[in-house]
PyMOL Python script that loads the backbone (N, CA, C, O; Angstrom):
from pymol import cmd

cmd.read_pdbstr("""\
ATOM      1  N   MET A   1     -17.035 100.938  40.241  1.00  0.00           N
ATOM      2  CA  MET A   1     -18.317 100.689  39.631  1.00  0.00           C
ATOM      3  C   MET A   1     -18.372  99.216  39.238  1.00  0.00           C
ATOM      4  O   MET A   1     -17.418  98.684  38.671  1.00  0.00           O
ATOM      5  N   SER A   2     -19.469  98.573  39.534  1.00  0.00           N
ATOM      6  CA  SER A   2     -19.583  97.148  39.260  1.00  0.00           C
ATOM      7  C   SER A   2     -20.047  96.892  37.830  1.00  0.00           C
ATOM      8  O   SER A   2     -20.444  97.808  37.110  1.00  0.00           O
ATOM      9  N   ILE A   3     -19.987  95.656  37.454  1.00  0.00           N
ATOM     10  CA  ILE A   3     -20.397  95.252  36.104  1.00  0.00           C
ATOM     11  C   ILE A   3     -21.889  95.476  35.911  1.00  0.00           C
ATOM     12  O   ILE A   3     -22.330  95.832  34.818  1.00  0.00           O
ATOM     13  N   ASP A   4     -22.675  95.268  36.979  1.00  0.00           N
ATOM     14  CA  ASP A   4     -24.118  95.504  36.890  1.00  0.00           C
ATOM     15  C   ASP A   4     -24.421  96.968  36.569  1.00  0.00           C
ATOM     16  O   ASP A   4     -25.327  97.262  35.789  1.00  0.00           O
ATOM     17  N   GLU A   5     -23.671  97.869  37.166  1.00  0.00           N
ATOM     18  CA  GLU A   5     -23.873  99.295  36.908  1.00  0.00           C
ATOM     19  C   GLU A   5     -23.502  99.642  35.466  1.00  0.00           C
ATOM     20  O   GLU A   5     -24.164 100.459  34.826  1.00  0.00           O
ATOM     21  N   VAL A   6     -22.439  99.015  34.965  1.00  0.00           N
ATOM     22  CA  VAL A   6     -22.031  99.249  33.588  1.00  0.00           C
ATOM     23  C   VAL A   6     -23.121  98.767  32.632  1.00  0.00           C
ATOM     24  O   VAL A   6     -23.446  99.448  31.659  1.00  0.00           O
ATOM     25  N   ILE A   7     -23.675  97.608  32.909  1.00  0.00           N
ATOM     26  CA  ILE A   7     -24.758  97.075  32.074  1.00  0.00           C
ATOM     27  C   ILE A   7     -25.962  98.008  32.110  1.00  0.00           C
ATOM     28  O   ILE A   7     -26.598  98.248  31.084  1.00  0.00           O
ATOM     29  N   ARG A   8     -26.273  98.535  33.296  1.00  0.00           N
ATOM     30  CA  ARG A   8     -27.392  99.462  33.431  1.00  0.00           C
ATOM     31  C   ARG A   8     -27.147 100.718  32.610  1.00  0.00           C
ATOM     32  O   ARG A   8     -28.053 101.211  31.937  1.00  0.00           O
ATOM     33  N   LEU A   9     -25.913 101.241  32.663  1.00  0.00           N
ATOM     34  CA  LEU A   9     -25.573 102.428  31.876  1.00  0.00           C
ATOM     35  C   LEU A   9     -25.700 102.164  30.378  1.00  0.00           C
ATOM     36  O   LEU A   9     -26.211 103.000  29.634  1.00  0.00           O
ATOM     37  N   LEU A  10     -25.239 101.010  29.950  1.00  0.00           N
ATOM     38  CA  LEU A  10     -25.347 100.676  28.539  1.00  0.00           C
ATOM     39  C   LEU A  10     -26.804 100.572  28.095  1.00  0.00           C
ATOM     40  O   LEU A  10     -27.141 100.952  26.974  1.00  0.00           O
ATOM     41  N   GLN A  11     -27.657 100.064  28.961  1.00  0.00           N
ATOM     42  CA  GLN A  11     -29.092  99.986  28.655  1.00  0.00           C
ATOM     43  C   GLN A  11     -29.686 101.389  28.542  1.00  0.00           C
ATOM     44  O   GLN A  11     -30.504 101.652  27.661  1.00  0.00           O
ATOM     45  N   GLU A  12     -29.274 102.281  29.429  1.00  0.00           N
ATOM     46  CA  GLU A  12     -29.737 103.672  29.359  1.00  0.00           C
ATOM     47  C   GLU A  12     -29.311 104.319  28.046  1.00  0.00           C
ATOM     48  O   GLU A  12     -30.075 105.065  27.432  1.00  0.00           O
ATOM     49  N   ILE A  13     -28.100 104.030  27.628  1.00  0.00           N
ATOM     50  CA  ILE A  13     -27.587 104.574  26.375  1.00  0.00           C
ATOM     51  C   ILE A  13     -28.450 104.110  25.205  1.00  0.00           C
ATOM     52  O   ILE A  13     -28.808 104.884  24.318  1.00  0.00           O
ATOM     53  N   LYS A  14     -28.763 102.843  25.237  1.00  0.00           N
ATOM     54  CA  LYS A  14     -29.590 102.277  24.171  1.00  0.00           C
ATOM     55  C   LYS A  14     -30.945 102.967  24.127  1.00  0.00           C
ATOM     56  O   LYS A  14     -31.473 103.236  23.049  1.00  0.00           O
ATOM     57  N   ASP A  15     -31.508 103.253  25.299  1.00  0.00           N
ATOM     58  CA  ASP A  15     -32.810 103.911  25.381  1.00  0.00           C
ATOM     59  C   ASP A  15     -32.736 105.378  24.925  1.00  0.00           C
ATOM     60  O   ASP A  15     -33.690 105.889  24.338  1.00  0.00           O
ATOM     61  N   LEU A  16     -31.614 106.051  25.190  1.00  0.00           N
ATOM     62  CA  LEU A  16     -31.472 107.465  24.852  1.00  0.00           C
ATOM     63  C   LEU A  16     -31.256 107.707  23.358  1.00  0.00           C
ATOM     64  O   LEU A  16     -31.660 108.743  22.829  1.00  0.00           O
ATOM     65  N   GLY A  17     -30.637 106.780  22.700  1.00  0.00           N
ATOM     66  CA  GLY A  17     -30.348 106.970  21.285  1.00  0.00           C
ATOM     67  C   GLY A  17     -29.111 107.818  21.100  1.00  0.00           C
ATOM     68  O   GLY A  17     -28.124 107.623  21.809  1.00  0.00           O
ATOM     69  N   GLU A  18     -29.135 108.766  20.157  1.00  0.00           N
ATOM     70  CA  GLU A  18     -27.956 109.572  19.847  1.00  0.00           C
ATOM     71  C   GLU A  18     -27.709 110.681  20.857  1.00  0.00           C
ATOM     72  O   GLU A  18     -26.598 111.212  20.902  1.00  0.00           O
ATOM     73  N   SER A  19     -28.670 111.048  21.651  1.00  0.00           N
ATOM     74  CA  SER A  19     -28.478 112.146  22.600  1.00  0.00           C
ATOM     75  C   SER A  19     -27.600 111.744  23.788  1.00  0.00           C
ATOM     76  O   SER A  19     -27.252 112.597  24.604  1.00  0.00           O
ATOM     77  N   GLY A  20     -27.246 110.490  23.898  1.00  0.00           N
ATOM     78  CA  GLY A  20     -26.465 110.028  25.039  1.00  0.00           C
ATOM     79  C   GLY A  20     -25.012 109.777  24.738  1.00  0.00           C
ATOM     80  O   GLY A  20     -24.437 108.832  25.278  1.00  0.00           O
ATOM     81  N   LYS A  21     -24.382 110.594  23.888  1.00  0.00           N
ATOM     82  CA  LYS A  21     -22.980 110.386  23.529  1.00  0.00           C
ATOM     83  C   LYS A  21     -22.054 110.513  24.730  1.00  0.00           C
ATOM     84  O   LYS A  21     -21.072 109.777  24.838  1.00  0.00           O
ATOM     85  N   GLU A  22     -22.357 111.439  25.632  1.00  0.00           N
ATOM     86  CA  GLU A  22     -21.533 111.589  26.839  1.00  0.00           C
ATOM     87  C   GLU A  22     -21.650 110.354  27.721  1.00  0.00           C
ATOM     88  O   GLU A  22     -20.668 109.908  28.313  1.00  0.00           O
ATOM     89  N   THR A  23     -22.843 109.813  27.802  1.00  0.00           N
ATOM     90  CA  THR A  23     -23.068 108.624  28.607  1.00  0.00           C
ATOM     91  C   THR A  23     -22.316 107.439  28.012  1.00  0.00           C
ATOM     92  O   THR A  23     -21.795 106.598  28.744  1.00  0.00           O
ATOM     93  N   VAL A  24     -22.261 107.374  26.687  1.00  0.00           N
ATOM     94  CA  VAL A  24     -21.528 106.303  26.017  1.00  0.00           C
ATOM     95  C   VAL A  24     -20.055 106.364  26.392  1.00  0.00           C
ATOM     96  O   VAL A  24     -19.455 105.346  26.733  1.00  0.00           O
ATOM     97  N   THR A  25     -19.481 107.543  26.329  1.00  0.00           N
ATOM     98  CA  THR A  25     -18.071 107.728  26.658  1.00  0.00           C
ATOM     99  C   THR A  25     -17.812 107.331  28.108  1.00  0.00           C
ATOM    100  O   THR A  25     -16.831 106.650  28.407  1.00  0.00           O
ATOM    101  N   LYS A  26     -18.692 107.760  28.998  1.00  0.00           N
ATOM    102  CA  LYS A  26     -18.548 107.443  30.421  1.00  0.00           C
ATOM    103  C   LYS A  26     -18.667 105.931  30.650  1.00  0.00           C
ATOM    104  O   LYS A  26     -17.906 105.356  31.428  1.00  0.00           O
ATOM    105  N   ALA A  27     -19.607 105.304  29.982  1.00  0.00           N
ATOM    106  CA  ALA A  27     -19.812 103.868  30.157  1.00  0.00           C
ATOM    107  C   ALA A  27     -18.618 103.071  29.652  1.00  0.00           C
ATOM    108  O   ALA A  27     -18.214 102.094  30.284  1.00  0.00           O
ATOM    109  N   LYS A  28     -18.046 103.477  28.517  1.00  0.00           N
ATOM    110  CA  LYS A  28     -16.891 102.767  27.976  1.00  0.00           C
ATOM    111  C   LYS A  28     -15.690 102.868  28.901  1.00  0.00           C
ATOM    112  O   LYS A  28     -15.004 101.875  29.146  1.00  0.00           O
ATOM    113  N   SER A  29     -15.433 104.064  29.415  1.00  0.00           N
ATOM    114  CA  SER A  29     -14.286 104.229  30.306  1.00  0.00           C
ATOM    115  C   SER A  29     -14.500 103.472  31.613  1.00  0.00           C
ATOM    116  O   SER A  29     -13.553 102.914  32.168  1.00  0.00           O
ATOM    117  N   THR A  30     -15.720 103.450  32.100  1.00  0.00           N
ATOM    118  CA  THR A  30     -16.028 102.727  33.335  1.00  0.00           C
ATOM    119  C   THR A  30     -15.870 101.229  33.120  1.00  0.00           C
ATOM    120  O   THR A  30     -15.367 100.532  34.001  1.00  0.00           O
ATOM    121  N   ALA A  31     -16.287 100.724  31.973  1.00  0.00           N
ATOM    122  CA  ALA A  31     -16.155  99.300  31.670  1.00  0.00           C
ATOM    123  C   ALA A  31     -14.680  98.900  31.606  1.00  0.00           C
ATOM    124  O   ALA A  31     -14.309  97.833  32.094  1.00  0.00           O
ATOM    125  N   LYS A  32     -13.833  99.753  31.005  1.00  0.00           N
ATOM    126  CA  LYS A  32     -12.409  99.463  30.934  1.00  0.00           C
ATOM    127  C   LYS A  32     -11.792  99.416  32.326  1.00  0.00           C
ATOM    128  O   LYS A  32     -10.971  98.547  32.619  1.00  0.00           O
ATOM    129  N   LYS A  33     -12.192 100.355  33.186  1.00  0.00           N
ATOM    130  CA  LYS A  33     -11.663 100.390  34.550  1.00  0.00           C
ATOM    131  C   LYS A  33     -12.089  99.149  35.322  1.00  0.00           C
ATOM    132  O   LYS A  33     -11.289  98.571  36.057  1.00  0.00           O
ATOM    133  N   ALA A  34     -13.344  98.735  35.161  1.00  0.00           N
ATOM    134  CA  ALA A  34     -13.845  97.555  35.865  1.00  0.00           C
ATOM    135  C   ALA A  34     -13.082  96.311  35.431  1.00  0.00           C
ATOM    136  O   ALA A  34     -12.770  95.463  36.267  1.00  0.00           O
ATOM    137  N   LYS A  35     -12.777  96.184  34.149  1.00  0.00           N
ATOM    138  CA  LYS A  35     -12.030  95.032  33.651  1.00  0.00           C
ATOM    139  C   LYS A  35     -10.615  95.023  34.199  1.00  0.00           C
ATOM    140  O   LYS A  35     -10.113  93.969  34.591  1.00  0.00           O
ATOM    141  N   SER A  36      -9.959  96.184  34.234  1.00  0.00           N
ATOM    142  CA  SER A  36      -8.583  96.234  34.708  1.00  0.00           C
ATOM    143  C   SER A  36      -8.505  95.912  36.195  1.00  0.00           C
ATOM    144  O   SER A  36      -7.550  95.273  36.638  1.00  0.00           O
ATOM    145  N   VAL A  37      -9.482  96.339  36.960  1.00  0.00           N
ATOM    146  CA  VAL A  37      -9.501  96.031  38.390  1.00  0.00           C
ATOM    147  C   VAL A  37      -9.708  94.534  38.585  1.00  0.00           C
ATOM    148  O   VAL A  37      -9.079  93.934  39.457  1.00  0.00           O
ATOM    149  N   ALA A  38     -10.569  93.931  37.794  1.00  0.00           N
ATOM    150  CA  ALA A  38     -10.835  92.504  37.906  1.00  0.00           C
ATOM    151  C   ALA A  38      -9.599  91.687  37.546  1.00  0.00           C
ATOM    152  O   ALA A  38      -9.382  90.627  38.134  1.00  0.00           O
ATOM    153  N   LYS A  39      -8.786  92.146  36.601  1.00  0.00           N
ATOM    154  CA  LYS A  39      -7.597  91.413  36.185  1.00  0.00           C
ATOM    155  C   LYS A  39      -6.486  91.473  37.225  1.00  0.00           C
ATOM    156  O   LYS A  39      -5.672  90.552  37.298  1.00  0.00           O
ATOM    157  N   LYS A  40      -6.430  92.523  38.026  1.00  0.00           N
ATOM    158  CA  LYS A  40      -5.328  92.732  38.955  1.00  0.00           C
ATOM    159  C   LYS A  40      -5.373  91.817  40.178  1.00  0.00           C
ATOM    160  O   LYS A  40      -4.356  91.645  40.850  1.00  0.00           O
ATOM    161  N   VAL A  41      -6.511  91.239  40.474  1.00  0.00           N
ATOM    162  CA  VAL A  41      -6.638  90.395  41.657  1.00  0.00           C
ATOM    163  C   VAL A  41      -5.964  89.057  41.385  1.00  0.00           C
ATOM    164  O   VAL A  41      -6.344  88.344  40.456  1.00  0.00           O
ATOM    165  N   LYS A  42      -4.967  88.717  42.193  1.00  0.00           N
ATOM    166  CA  LYS A  42      -4.240  87.461  42.027  1.00  0.00           C
ATOM    167  C   LYS A  42      -4.484  86.545  43.223  1.00  0.00           C
ATOM    168  O   LYS A  42      -4.683  86.998  44.350  1.00  0.00           O
ATOM    169  N   ARG A  43      -4.460  85.263  42.945  1.00  0.00           N
ATOM    170  CA  ARG A  43      -4.593  84.289  44.027  1.00  0.00           C
ATOM    171  C   ARG A  43      -3.264  84.165  44.752  1.00  0.00           C
ATOM    172  O   ARG A  43      -2.204  84.457  44.199  1.00  0.00           O
ATOM    173  N   ALA A  44      -3.345  83.729  45.994  1.00  0.00           N
ATOM    174  CA  ALA A  44      -2.136  83.497  46.768  1.00  0.00           C
ATOM    175  C   ALA A  44      -1.446  82.239  46.231  1.00  0.00           C
ATOM    176  O   ALA A  44      -2.123  81.306  45.797  1.00  0.00           O
ATOM    177  N   PRO A  45      -0.110  82.202  46.255  1.00  0.00           N
ATOM    178  CA  PRO A  45       0.584  81.004  45.765  1.00  0.00           C
ATOM    179  C   PRO A  45       0.308  79.802  46.666  1.00  0.00           C
ATOM    180  O   PRO A  45       0.202  79.938  47.884  1.00  0.00           O
ATOM    181  N   SER A  46       0.193  78.631  46.054  1.00  0.00           N
ATOM    182  CA  SER A  46      -0.064  77.409  46.801  1.00  0.00           C
ATOM    183  C   SER A  46       1.224  76.934  47.468  1.00  0.00           C
ATOM    184  O   SER A  46       2.295  77.494  47.233  1.00  0.00           O
ATOM    185  N   ALA A  47       1.115  75.910  48.292  1.00  0.00           N
ATOM    186  CA  ALA A  47       2.285  75.342  48.955  1.00  0.00           C
ATOM    187  C   ALA A  47       3.265  74.815  47.903  1.00  0.00           C
ATOM    188  O   ALA A  47       4.479  74.946  48.061  1.00  0.00           O
ATOM    189  N   TYR A  48       2.740  74.223  46.836  1.00  0.00           N
ATOM    190  CA  TYR A  48       3.571  73.708  45.746  1.00  0.00           C
ATOM    191  C   TYR A  48       4.341  74.849  45.069  1.00  0.00           C
ATOM    192  O   TYR A  48       5.540  74.724  44.817  1.00  0.00           O
ATOM    193  N   ASN A  49       3.661  75.946  44.779  1.00  0.00           N
ATOM    194  CA  ASN A  49       4.314  77.087  44.133  1.00  0.00           C
ATOM    195  C   ASN A  49       5.440  77.641  45.000  1.00  0.00           C
ATOM    196  O   ASN A  49       6.529  77.933  44.504  1.00  0.00           O
ATOM    197  N   LYS A  50       5.176  77.781  46.282  1.00  0.00           N
ATOM    198  CA  LYS A  50       6.196  78.294  47.201  1.00  0.00           C
ATOM    199  C   LYS A  50       7.397  77.350  47.265  1.00  0.00           C
ATOM    200  O   LYS A  50       8.548  77.783  47.220  1.00  0.00           O
ATOM    201  N   TYR A  51       7.106  76.048  47.372  1.00  0.00           N
ATOM    202  CA  TYR A  51       8.169  75.046  47.457  1.00  0.00           C
ATOM    203  C   TYR A  51       9.026  75.058  46.198  1.00  0.00           C
ATOM    204  O   TYR A  51      10.255  75.062  46.274  1.00  0.00           O
ATOM    205  N   MET A  52       8.368  75.062  45.037  1.00  0.00           N
ATOM    206  CA  MET A  52       9.095  75.010  43.769  1.00  0.00           C
ATOM    207  C   MET A  52       9.974  76.246  43.582  1.00  0.00           C
ATOM    208  O   MET A  52      11.094  76.136  43.084  1.00  0.00           O
ATOM    209  N   LYS A  53       9.489  77.396  43.966  1.00  0.00           N
ATOM    210  CA  LYS A  53      10.273  78.627  43.825  1.00  0.00           C
ATOM    211  C   LYS A  53      11.548  78.542  44.665  1.00  0.00           C
ATOM    212  O   LYS A  53      12.637  78.886  44.206  1.00  0.00           O
ATOM    213  N   LYS A  54      11.387  78.077  45.903  1.00  0.00           N
ATOM    214  CA  LYS A  54      12.525  77.967  46.806  1.00  0.00           C
ATOM    215  C   LYS A  54      13.502  76.889  46.322  1.00  0.00           C
ATOM    216  O   LYS A  54      14.711  77.113  46.290  1.00  0.00           O
ATOM    217  N   LYS A  55      12.977  75.729  45.950  1.00  0.00           N
ATOM    218  CA  LYS A  55      13.805  74.597  45.537  1.00  0.00           C
ATOM    219  C   LYS A  55      14.532  74.889  44.224  1.00  0.00           C
ATOM    220  O   LYS A  55      15.701  74.533  44.070  1.00  0.00           O
ATOM    221  N   MET A  56      13.853  75.531  43.285  1.00  0.00           N
ATOM    222  CA  MET A  56      14.475  75.865  42.005  1.00  0.00           C
ATOM    223  C   MET A  56      15.665  76.804  42.219  1.00  0.00           C
ATOM    224  O   MET A  56      16.707  76.649  41.582  1.00  0.00           O
ATOM    225  N   ALA A  57      15.506  77.768  43.109  1.00  0.00           N
ATOM    226  CA  ALA A  57      16.602  78.703  43.390  1.00  0.00           C
ATOM    227  C   ALA A  57      17.798  77.952  43.980  1.00  0.00           C
ATOM    228  O   ALA A  57      18.945  78.219  43.621  1.00  0.00           O
ATOM    229  N   GLN A  58      17.522  77.014  44.885  1.00  0.00           N
ATOM    230  CA  GLN A  58      18.603  76.234  45.496  1.00  0.00           C
ATOM    231  C   GLN A  58      19.327  75.389  44.449  1.00  0.00           C
ATOM    232  O   GLN A  58      20.557  75.361  44.399  1.00  0.00           O
ATOM    233  N   LEU A  59      18.548  74.704  43.620  1.00  0.00           N
ATOM    234  CA  LEU A  59      19.149  73.818  42.623  1.00  0.00           C
ATOM    235  C   LEU A  59      19.911  74.596  41.551  1.00  0.00           C
ATOM    236  O   LEU A  59      20.954  74.138  41.085  1.00  0.00           O
ATOM    237  N   LYS A  60      19.407  75.759  41.156  1.00  0.00           N
ATOM    238  CA  LYS A  60      20.107  76.562  40.150  1.00  0.00           C
ATOM    239  C   LYS A  60      21.440  77.080  40.700  1.00  0.00           C
ATOM    240  O   LYS A  60      22.426  77.195  39.972  1.00  0.00           O
ATOM    241  N   LYS A  61      21.445  77.383  41.971  1.00  0.00           N
ATOM    242  CA  LYS A  61      22.683  77.847  42.599  1.00  0.00           C
ATOM    243  C   LYS A  61      23.701  76.700  42.676  1.00  0.00           C
ATOM    244  O   LYS A  61      24.897  76.898  42.462  1.00  0.00           O
ATOM    245  N   LYS A  62      23.205  75.514  42.981  1.00  0.00           N
ATOM    246  CA  LYS A  62      24.062  74.339  43.132  1.00  0.00           C
ATOM    247  C   LYS A  62      24.556  73.826  41.769  1.00  0.00           C
ATOM    248  O   LYS A  62      25.700  73.391  41.643  1.00  0.00           O
ATOM    249  N   HIS A  63      23.679  73.884  40.748  1.00  0.00           N
ATOM    250  CA  HIS A  63      23.999  73.380  39.410  1.00  0.00           C
ATOM    251  C   HIS A  63      23.737  74.481  38.370  1.00  0.00           C
ATOM    252  O   HIS A  63      22.726  74.431  37.670  1.00  0.00           O
ATOM    253  N   PRO A  64      24.625  75.466  38.261  1.00  0.00           N
ATOM    254  CA  PRO A  64      24.350  76.611  37.374  1.00  0.00           C
ATOM    255  C   PRO A  64      24.337  76.272  35.874  1.00  0.00           C
ATOM    256  O   PRO A  64      23.709  76.989  35.095  1.00  0.00           O
ATOM    257  N   ARG A  65      25.005  75.214  35.465  1.00  0.00           N
ATOM    258  CA  ARG A  65      25.075  74.883  34.036  1.00  0.00           C
ATOM    259  C   ARG A  65      23.995  73.902  33.592  1.00  0.00           C
ATOM    260  O   ARG A  65      23.846  73.641  32.398  1.00  0.00           O
ATOM    261  N   LYS A  66      23.262  73.373  34.519  1.00  0.00           N
ATOM    262  CA  LYS A  66      22.216  72.405  34.196  1.00  0.00           C
ATOM    263  C   LYS A  66      21.028  73.121  33.557  1.00  0.00           C
ATOM    264  O   LYS A  66      20.730  74.264  33.903  1.00  0.00           O
ATOM    265  N   LYS A  67      20.355  72.455  32.631  1.00  0.00           N
ATOM    266  CA  LYS A  67      19.206  73.050  31.951  1.00  0.00           C
ATOM    267  C   LYS A  67      18.026  73.226  32.905  1.00  0.00           C
ATOM    268  O   LYS A  67      17.870  72.483  33.873  1.00  0.00           O
ATOM    269  N   HIS A  68      17.208  74.221  32.608  1.00  0.00           N
ATOM    270  CA  HIS A  68      16.046  74.531  33.437  1.00  0.00           C
ATOM    271  C   HIS A  68      15.091  73.339  33.544  1.00  0.00           C
ATOM    272  O   HIS A  68      14.582  73.044  34.625  1.00  0.00           O
ATOM    273  N   ALA A  69      14.853  72.668  32.437  1.00  0.00           N
ATOM    274  CA  ALA A  69      13.915  71.531  32.424  1.00  0.00           C
ATOM    275  C   ALA A  69      14.381  70.419  33.356  1.00  0.00           C
ATOM    276  O   ALA A  69      13.574  69.829  34.074  1.00  0.00           O
ATOM    277  N   ALA A  70      15.671  70.134  33.347  1.00  0.00           N
ATOM    278  CA  ALA A  70      16.216  69.085  34.205  1.00  0.00           C
ATOM    279  C   ALA A  70      16.094  69.468  35.683  1.00  0.00           C
ATOM    280  O   ALA A  70      15.758  68.637  36.527  1.00  0.00           O
ATOM    281  N   ILE A  71      16.371  70.727  35.975  1.00  0.00           N
ATOM    282  CA  ILE A  71      16.258  71.199  37.360  1.00  0.00           C
ATOM    283  C   ILE A  71      14.804  71.154  37.818  1.00  0.00           C
ATOM    284  O   ILE A  71      14.515  70.764  38.949  1.00  0.00           O
ATOM    285  N   PHE A  72      13.896  71.553  36.940  1.00  0.00           N
ATOM    286  CA  PHE A  72      12.472  71.546  37.286  1.00  0.00           C
ATOM    287  C   PHE A  72      12.001  70.118  37.562  1.00  0.00           C
ATOM    288  O   PHE A  72      11.250  69.878  38.508  1.00  0.00           O
ATOM    289  N   LYS A  73      12.439  69.188  36.742  1.00  0.00           N
ATOM    290  CA  LYS A  73      12.054  67.780  36.922  1.00  0.00           C
ATOM    291  C   LYS A  73      12.549  67.261  38.273  1.00  0.00           C
ATOM    292  O   LYS A  73      11.828  66.563  38.986  1.00  0.00           O
ATOM    293  N   GLN A  74      13.778  67.610  38.604  1.00  0.00           N
ATOM    294  CA  GLN A  74      14.367  67.186  39.879  1.00  0.00           C
ATOM    295  C   GLN A  74      13.606  67.798  41.058  1.00  0.00           C
ATOM    296  O   GLN A  74      13.351  67.119  42.052  1.00  0.00           O
ATOM    297  N   ALA A  75      13.250  69.062  40.951  1.00  0.00           N
ATOM    298  CA  ALA A  75      12.510  69.730  42.028  1.00  0.00           C
ATOM    299  C   ALA A  75      11.119  69.124  42.181  1.00  0.00           C
ATOM    300  O   ALA A  75      10.639  68.951  43.301  1.00  0.00           O
ATOM    301  N   ALA A  76      10.472  68.801  41.068  1.00  0.00           N
ATOM    302  CA  ALA A  76       9.128  68.212  41.115  1.00  0.00           C
ATOM    303  C   ALA A  76       9.159  66.837  41.764  1.00  0.00           C
ATOM    304  O   ALA A  76       8.251  66.481  42.515  1.00  0.00           O
ATOM    305  N   LYS A  77      10.207  66.060  41.474  1.00  0.00           N
ATOM    306  CA  LYS A  77      10.326  64.744  42.109  1.00  0.00           C
ATOM    307  C   LYS A  77      10.536  64.882  43.616  1.00  0.00           C
ATOM    308  O   LYS A  77      10.009  64.092  44.399  1.00  0.00           O
ATOM    309  N   SER A  78      11.300  65.877  44.009  1.00  0.00           N
ATOM    310  CA  SER A  78      11.563  66.056  45.436  1.00  0.00           C
ATOM    311  C   SER A  78      10.313  66.529  46.186  1.00  0.00           C
ATOM    312  O   SER A  78      10.216  66.349  47.400  1.00  0.00           O
ATOM    313  N   TRP A  79       9.358  67.129  45.472  1.00  0.00           N
ATOM    314  CA  TRP A  79       8.098  67.580  46.084  1.00  0.00           C
ATOM    315  C   TRP A  79       7.326  66.394  46.650  1.00  0.00           C
ATOM    316  O   TRP A  79       6.667  66.521  47.682  1.00  0.00           O
ATOM    317  N   LYS A  80       7.402  65.245  45.988  1.00  0.00           N
ATOM    318  CA  LYS A  80       6.669  64.058  46.443  1.00  0.00           C
ATOM    319  C   LYS A  80       7.106  63.627  47.836  1.00  0.00           C
ATOM    320  O   LYS A  80       6.293  63.147  48.626  1.00  0.00           O
ATOM    321  N   ARG A  81       8.392  63.798  48.137  1.00  0.00           N
ATOM    322  CA  ARG A  81       8.921  63.386  49.448  1.00  0.00           C
ATOM    323  C   ARG A  81       8.955  64.521  50.465  1.00  0.00           C
ATOM    324  O   ARG A  81       9.368  64.315  51.606  1.00  0.00           O
ATOM    325  N   SER A  82       8.534  65.695  50.072  1.00  0.00           N
ATOM    326  CA  SER A  82       8.649  66.877  50.916  1.00  0.00           C
ATOM    327  C   SER A  82       7.649  66.871  52.074  1.00  0.00           C
ATOM    328  O   SER A  82       6.502  66.461  51.894  1.00  0.00           O
ATOM    329  N   PRO A  83       8.068  67.319  53.251  1.00  0.00           N
ATOM    330  CA  PRO A  83       7.119  67.442  54.374  1.00  0.00           C
ATOM    331  C   PRO A  83       6.085  68.558  54.125  1.00  0.00           C
ATOM    332  O   PRO A  83       4.992  68.526  54.692  1.00  0.00           O
ATOM    333  N   ASP A  84       6.429  69.536  53.284  1.00  0.00           N
ATOM    334  CA  ASP A  84       5.469  70.590  52.938  1.00  0.00           C
ATOM    335  C   ASP A  84       4.269  70.012  52.202  1.00  0.00           C
ATOM    336  O   ASP A  84       3.141  70.464  52.401  1.00  0.00           O
ATOM    337  N   ARG A  85       4.504  69.021  51.359  1.00  0.00           N
ATOM    338  CA  ARG A  85       3.422  68.379  50.612  1.00  0.00           C
ATOM    339  C   ARG A  85       2.467  67.674  51.565  1.00  0.00           C
ATOM    340  O   ARG A  85       1.248  67.765  51.425  1.00  0.00           O
ATOM    341  N   LYS A  86       3.037  66.977  52.527  1.00  0.00           N
ATOM    342  CA  LYS A  86       2.199  66.237  53.480  1.00  0.00           C
ATOM    343  C   LYS A  86       1.319  67.186  54.286  1.00  0.00           C
ATOM    344  O   LYS A  86       0.179  66.861  54.615  1.00  0.00           O
ATOM    345  N   ARG A  87       1.864  68.373  54.604  1.00  0.00           N
ATOM    346  CA  ARG A  87       1.071  69.364  55.331  1.00  0.00           C
ATOM    347  C   ARG A  87      -0.054  69.932  54.453  1.00  0.00           C
ATOM    348  O   ARG A  87      -1.148  70.220  54.939  1.00  0.00           O
ATOM    349  N   SER A  88       0.230  70.085  53.166  1.00  0.00           N
ATOM    350  CA  SER A  88      -0.775  70.677  52.281  1.00  0.00           C
ATOM    351  C   SER A  88      -1.909  69.701  51.963  1.00  0.00           C
ATOM    352  O   SER A  88      -2.982  70.128  51.535  1.00  0.00           O
ATOM    353  N   LEU A  89      -1.695  68.418  52.161  1.00  0.00           N
ATOM    354  CA  LEU A  89      -2.732  67.415  51.877  1.00  0.00           C
ATOM    355  C   LEU A  89      -3.758  67.308  52.989  1.00  0.00           C
ATOM    356  O   LEU A  89      -4.846  66.774  52.778  1.00  0.00           O
ATOM    357  N   LYS A  90      -3.428  67.805  54.162  1.00  0.00           N
ATOM    358  CA  LYS A  90      -4.352  67.692  55.312  1.00  0.00           C
ATOM    359  C   LYS A  90      -5.528  68.570  55.174  1.00  0.00           C
ATOM    360  O   LYS A  90      -6.391  68.589  56.051  1.00  0.00           O
TER     361      LYS A  90
END
""", "prot")
cmd.dss("prot")
cmd.show_as("cartoon", "prot")
cmd.util.cbc("prot")
cmd.orient("prot")
């Protein structure tokens, strides 16, 4: 059910007054479902996200005692010289 339908149901409830308690319950549950469906849609990771995930794993394996911030900084600097970056700019 779309947001427009939920709004329409809420308007009907307002017009019905107290006799529309069942409609109120239905509209509330439908609105919750619509919100949860909207939240679940995720964007695909960018080239940068993919690169950083792969590079961070490599660096953590190579330097297990190094702090996360230092490894992240090193990976971010290497992104500038990466061929993946050049492809993503096109």
